[in-house]
MARDO-627885 format. One record per residue (C-alpha): residue in one letter; residue number from 0; x, y, z. Coordinates in steps of 0.001 Angstrom, whole numbers, plus 500000, padded with zeros to 6 digits. Layout:
# residues N
> A, NUM, X, Y, Z $
...
//
This chain:
# residues 142
> X, 0, 824216, 077189, 765390 $
> X, 1, 824306, 077678, 769151 $
> X, 2, 826200, 074980, 771036 $
> X, 3, 824406, 074812, 774407 $
> X, 4, 820695, 074279, 773984 $
> X, 5, 818021, 073910, 776591 $
> X, 6, 815840, 070803, 776518 $
> X, 7, 812084, 071338, 776488 $
> X, 8, 809857, 068656, 777997 $
> X, 9, 806726, 069610, 776081 $
> X, 10, 805701, 071443, 772940 $
> X, 11, 803879, 073924, 775184 $
> X, 12, 807156, 074714, 776975 $
> X, 13, 808960, 075507, 773752 $
> X, 14, 806064, 077640, 772518 $
> X, 15, 806268, 079779, 775661 $
> X, 16, 810024, 080152, 775046 $
> X, 17, 809353, 081059, 771385 $
> X, 18, 807085, 084000, 772179 $
> X, 19, 809312, 085077, 775069 $
> X, 20, 812371, 085232, 772784 $
> X, 21, 810402, 087146, 770125 $
> X, 22, 809189, 089632, 772758 $
> X, 23, 812741, 090201, 774029 $
> X, 24, 814256, 090345, 770517 $
> X, 25, 816677, 087623, 771638 $
> X, 26, 817891, 086193, 768349 $
> X, 27, 820183, 083547, 769858 $
> X, 28, 817461, 082267, 772193 $
> X, 29, 814955, 082193, 769331 $
> X, 30, 817239, 080308, 766963 $
> X, 31, 818163, 077767, 769654 $
> X, 32, 814513, 076641, 769572 $
> X, 33, 814665, 075477, 765953 $
> X, 34, 815448, 071898, 764931 $
> X, 35, 818921, 071080, 763627 $
> X, 36, 817630, 070569, 760118 $
> X, 37, 818070, 072597, 756962 $
> X, 38, 814465, 071819, 756010 $
> X, 39, 812987, 074077, 758722 $
> X, 40, 810507, 076635, 757367 $
> X, 41, 809335, 080057, 758487 $
> X, 42, 806617, 081993, 756681 $
> X, 43, 806138, 085545, 757879 $
> X, 44, 802846, 087461, 757523 $
> X, 45, 804111, 089111, 754330 $
> X, 46, 804069, 085661, 752697 $
> X, 47, 807810, 085219, 752357 $
> X, 48, 808741, 081541, 752713 $
> X, 49, 812154, 080974, 754222 $
> X, 50, 813830, 077578, 754238 $
> X, 51, 816883, 076747, 756311 $
> X, 52, 818578, 078068, 759404 $
> X, 53, 820541, 080909, 757766 $
> X, 54, 817539, 082397, 755928 $
> X, 55, 815315, 082209, 759014 $
> X, 56, 817974, 083740, 761253 $
> X, 57, 818572, 086613, 758817 $
> X, 58, 814865, 087423, 758641 $
> X, 59, 814436, 087526, 762430 $
> X, 60, 817616, 089567, 762769 $
> X, 61, 816088, 092172, 760460 $
> X, 62, 812764, 092125, 762350 $
> X, 63, 814584, 092582, 765665 $
> X, 64, 816367, 095757, 764473 $
> X, 65, 813074, 097454, 765407 $
> X, 66, 813008, 095742, 768837 $
> X, 67, 810960, 092895, 770210 $
> X, 68, 807523, 092001, 768938 $
> X, 69, 805092, 091679, 771821 $
> X, 70, 802664, 088896, 770996 $
> X, 71, 799929, 087428, 773165 $
> X, 72, 799041, 083943, 771925 $
> X, 73, 795287, 083249, 772167 $
> X, 74, 792738, 080690, 770997 $
> X, 75, 795225, 077838, 770963 $
> X, 76, 794179, 074625, 769229 $
> X, 77, 796579, 071690, 769462 $
> X, 78, 796938, 068344, 767792 $
> X, 79, 799679, 066144, 769146 $
> X, 80, 801069, 062629, 769182 $
> X, 81, 804226, 061298, 770806 $
> X, 82, 806607, 062780, 768219 $
> X, 83, 804925, 065884, 766786 $
> X, 84, 802682, 068712, 767828 $
> X, 85, 800768, 071188, 765689 $
> X, 86, 799664, 074384, 767405 $
> X, 87, 797271, 076720, 765631 $
> X, 88, 796578, 079996, 767375 $
> X, 89, 795775, 083644, 767056 $
> X, 90, 798633, 086017, 767816 $
> X, 91, 797405, 089313, 769258 $
> X, 92, 800185, 091769, 768446 $
> X, 93, 800691, 094713, 770796 $
> X, 94, 801571, 097861, 768870 $
> X, 95, 802713, 101258, 770100 $
> X, 96, 799909, 102980, 768167 $
> X, 97, 797072, 100770, 769531 $
> X, 98, 796254, 099160, 766167 $
> X, 99, 794309, 095896, 766434 $
> X, 100, 796609, 093417, 764703 $
> X, 101, 795972, 089729, 764960 $
> X, 102, 797750, 086994, 763097 $
> X, 103, 796784, 083404, 762460 $
> X, 104, 799803, 081222, 763196 $
> X, 105, 800669, 077570, 762972 $
> X, 106, 803688, 076227, 764823 $
> X, 107, 804849, 072668, 764213 $
> X, 108, 807127, 070991, 766743 $
> X, 109, 808934, 067665, 766648 $
> X, 110, 810375, 065667, 769505 $
> X, 111, 814091, 065101, 769037 $
> X, 112, 816674, 063321, 771208 $
> X, 113, 817420, 066783, 772639 $
> X, 114, 813779, 067629, 773408 $
> X, 115, 811091, 069450, 771460 $
> X, 116, 812112, 071779, 768610 $
> X, 117, 810222, 073948, 766142 $
> X, 118, 810302, 072961, 762455 $
> X, 119, 807656, 075334, 761048 $
> X, 120, 806271, 078743, 761943 $
> X, 121, 803637, 079995, 759498 $
> X, 122, 801967, 083343, 760172 $
> X, 123, 799289, 085189, 758162 $
> X, 124, 797516, 088446, 758903 $
> X, 125, 793923, 087680, 759815 $
> X, 126, 791256, 089773, 758126 $
> X, 127, 788732, 091665, 760245 $
> X, 128, 788361, 091449, 763985 $
> X, 129, 789247, 088247, 765852 $
> X, 130, 786310, 085983, 766619 $
> X, 131, 785773, 084952, 770185 $
> X, 132, 786217, 081193, 770401 $
> X, 133, 787075, 078651, 773043 $
> X, 134, 790267, 079650, 774812 $
> X, 135, 791981, 076320, 774196 $
> X, 136, 791154, 073062, 772548 $
> X, 137, 793289, 070002, 772205 $
> X, 138, 793300, 066852, 770181 $
> X, 139, 795765, 064213, 771310 $
> X, 140, 796440, 061555, 768721 $
> X, 141, 797653, 058116, 769762 $
//
């Protein structure tokens, strides 16, 4: 795993870094966002469930052979307490052939001594056209 890792003050900060790294196909930056835990999970839209750092890294490495994936996160809904944050959103995927692809994603973050880290990314292709909803809603749990 990477040695020097940036600290993120909020779950929102790390989510911005997540989609930035995916868009730039920066595998090292992407993997530095994950928690130091072999129980981390990534589920790609094809339904494959990957557990652990090595499996997740290998899958993103394969995805990035085709270049970055340009995703615009929309319709964010958050639920957060002091130690975890759950972000559910729609990912609008920009394609070179102008297809309308949108994915329903859930990102789960935990607060660690080194700042916020991702422990779960679950993405599923959404059927039909995206519904227009509130741009952002939040539920802070105390």
